[in-house]
C-alpha positions as CSV (number, residue, x, y, z in Angstrom):
1,A,0.0,-0.2,-0.1
2,D,3.0,2.2,0.1
3,D,2.5,3.3,-3.7
4,K,-0.8,4.5,-2.7
5,Y,-2.0,8.0,-1.9
6,T,-2.9,8.2,1.8
7,D,-6.4,7.3,2.4
8,K,-6.9,9.6,5.3
9,Y,-9.7,11.6,3.5
10,D,-11.2,9.1,1.7
11,K,-14.5,9.3,3.6
12,I,-14.9,12.9,2.8
13,N,-18.3,14.0,1.6
14,L,-17.6,14.6,-2.1
15,Q,-21.1,15.5,-3.2
16,E,-21.4,18.1,-0.5
17,I,-18.3,19.7,-1.6
18,L,-19.3,19.5,-5.4
19,E,-23.0,20.8,-4.9
20,N,-21.7,23.6,-2.5
21,K,-20.3,26.4,-4.8
22,R,-18.3,28.2,-2.1
23,L,-16.8,25.2,-1.0
24,L,-16.1,24.1,-4.2
25,E,-14.5,27.3,-5.1
26,S,-12.5,27.3,-2.3
27,Y,-11.1,23.9,-3.0
28,M,-10.4,25.2,-6.6
29,D,-8.5,28.2,-5.5
30,C,-6.4,26.0,-3.3
31,V,-5.3,23.2,-6.1
32,L,-4.9,26.5,-8.5
33,G,-2.5,28.2,-5.8
34,K,-5.2,31.0,-5.8
35,G,-6.3,30.8,-2.1
36,K,-5.6,29.0,1.3
37,C,-5.7,25.2,1.6
38,T,-7.3,22.8,4.3
39,P,-5.1,20.0,5.0
40,E,-7.3,17.8,2.4
41,G,-7.1,20.6,0.1
42,K,-3.3,20.5,0.2
43,E,-3.3,16.8,-0.2
44,L,-5.4,17.1,-3.2
45,K,-3.4,19.9,-4.8
46,D,0.1,17.8,-4.0
47,H,-1.2,14.7,-6.0
48,L,-3.8,16.2,-8.5
49,Q,-0.7,16.4,-11.1
50,E,0.3,13.2,-11.1
51,A,-3.1,11.4,-10.8
52,L,-4.1,13.1,-13.9
53,E,-1.2,12.1,-15.6
54,T,-1.2,8.6,-14.6
55,G,-4.9,7.7,-14.7
56,C,-5.0,7.8,-10.7
57,E,-3.0,4.7,-10.7
58,K,-1.8,5.2,-7.1
59,C,-5.2,6.2,-5.9
60,T,-7.2,4.0,-3.5
61,E,-10.6,2.5,-4.7
62,A,-12.4,5.6,-2.9
63,Q,-10.3,8.2,-4.6
64,E,-10.6,6.6,-8.1
65,K,-14.4,6.8,-7.6
66,G,-14.1,10.2,-6.4
67,A,-12.2,11.4,-9.2
68,E,-14.2,10.0,-11.7
69,T,-17.3,11.5,-9.6
70,S,-15.9,14.7,-9.3
71,I,-14.8,15.0,-13.2
72,D,-18.1,13.9,-14.1
73,Y,-19.6,16.5,-12.2
74,L,-17.5,19.4,-13.3
75,I,-17.8,18.6,-16.9
76,K,-21.7,18.5,-16.5
77,N,-22.4,21.3,-13.7
78,E,-19.3,23.6,-13.8
79,L,-17.6,23.5,-17.1
80,E,-16.1,27.0,-16.5
81,I,-14.2,25.3,-13.3
82,W,-13.5,22.1,-15.6
83,K,-11.9,24.2,-18.2
84,E,-9.7,26.6,-15.8
85,L,-8.5,23.3,-14.1
86,T,-7.6,21.5,-17.3
87,A,-6.0,24.9,-18.5
88,H,-3.9,24.6,-15.4
89,F,-3.0,20.9,-14.9
90,D,-3.3,20.0,-18.7
91,P,-2.4,22.7,-20.7
92,D,-1.4,20.7,-23.8
93,G,-4.9,18.9,-23.5
94,K,-3.1,15.5,-23.2
95,W,-5.5,13.9,-20.8
96,R,-8.6,15.8,-20.9
97,K,-9.8,14.3,-23.9
98,K,-9.8,10.9,-22.2
99,Y,-11.8,12.2,-19.5
100,E,-14.3,14.0,-21.4
101,D,-14.6,11.1,-23.7
102,R,-15.5,8.8,-20.7
103,A,-18.1,11.3,-19.5
104,K,-19.5,11.5,-23.1
105,A,-19.9,7.7,-23.0
106,K,-21.9,7.9,-19.8
107,G,-24.1,10.4,-21.9
108,I,-22.8,13.8,-20.4
109,V,-23.2,16.5,-23.0
110,I,-20.0,18.7,-23.2
111,P,-21.0,21.9,-24.9
112,E,-18.1,23.2,-27.4
């Protein structure tokens, strides 16, 4: 389990964060380096780039599900935040297409 990220925050209520604009924006400001970070926000910020690039290979099962839930939610409901995140962490668009294709396969429509 040494090659996995900590599972310390695996029980965090992701829906609560995603559906609360103020909380969501505060996490986004943290990972984008525009604001203060909570301990779990810092953990996310420290590993987000690597997790995106490796397809979450060091993620626990809960983190993998959470990542998928979060990405799908952002694409579907917070496209501006998704675009800002991908511009920051994936400026060349190397991984974005994979995640967007996966969302489209689930019936999520992505406006151009």
